[in-house]
N, C-alpha and C positions, 0 to 999 in steps of 0.2 A: 327800343321805346320812342325815339326821337322821331322815328320816319311815321309811328301811327300817329304823333302827337303833330306831325306836319300834315297828314292825311286828313285828320281831323281839321285842322285851320283851314285847308282847301276846301274840302266839302262844306264847311262852315261858310264860307266866304262865297260859295258857288250857290248855296240854298239860297243866301240873303241875297246875293244878285238876280237868282229866281224869283224871290220874294218881291224884290223892287220893280222887278220888269214887268208885274203885274198893274201897278200902280202909275209908273213912269209915264206911260203914256196921256193918261186923263191930267196929271200934273203938267206935262209939256204943253197940252192945250190950254190949260189955265195959264200957261206964262205966254202965249201966243204963237208959240211952236208947234207946228203940226205939217200935215201931209201925208202924202201914201206911204213916205217911208215908216212910219209909225208902225203898220202890220208887222213890219220885221218883228217885234215883240210878241207876236201872237203864237210864233211858232216856239219861240224860247219857253213863253207861259204853258206850252201844251206839255213840256218835258219838266214841267215843276213837281210834281210829285213824285215823279222817278230821283230826280236830283236831290231832292229833300229826303226821302227814303234812303238813299245811299248813303248821304251825308250824316243822318242820323244812326245808321247802321254803324258807321267808321268811329263816329262818336261814341258809341256804346263799347265797340271794342277797345277804342283809347282808355275809356273807364275801367274796362275789366283786365286788361293787360296790367294797367299802373297798380291796379288793389292786387294782383296776382304776384306782382315782382316784389310789391313792397315799398313802390317810390309813389304812391298816389300822395304823400305829405309835401314831396317836391314840385310834383306837376300840378295839383290840384288846382292853382290859380290861373294855371295856363288852360287846362281842359276845362275849368268852368267859364272860361272867357270865349272858347268855343261852343259850350254849351249854350251860352247868352246869345252867341249869333245865331246858330243853328233855332232858337225859340224862339229870335225876332222874325226870321224868315217865317215859320209856322206860322205865327201871328200873322203877318202879311199877306201869307198865301191863304189861310184859313176865313181872314175877316176883308177880304179884297174885295168884294160885292160893298160894304156896306163903307170901305173907306173911299171907293170910287163913289158910290151914292151923294157920301160928303163932300167930295171934291165937285162934283157937279153941280151941287146947291151955290157953290163958291162962285161958279159963272156967272 
């Protein structure tokens, strides 16, 4: 079970990284750090939905296995933390345009 828990955390942090990379270029430009290297984030952002989907599936698998093995009580806080990270990543990706519009108004 610990392997699935590790996979869920790896997937959650990967999805959070993809979620952050959608907002990071505008944030860096807001701080005065810009240039052509910022275009690298575009390639990462293109895979965002795939990474989020895989991490959500891994997370769901961790919940199901913990429930079926009867150890959900011991692992619920850990899996809930991973669920929170993945949910945050989904919010960042789904509201990317609104967040970027807000950051642009700050410029």
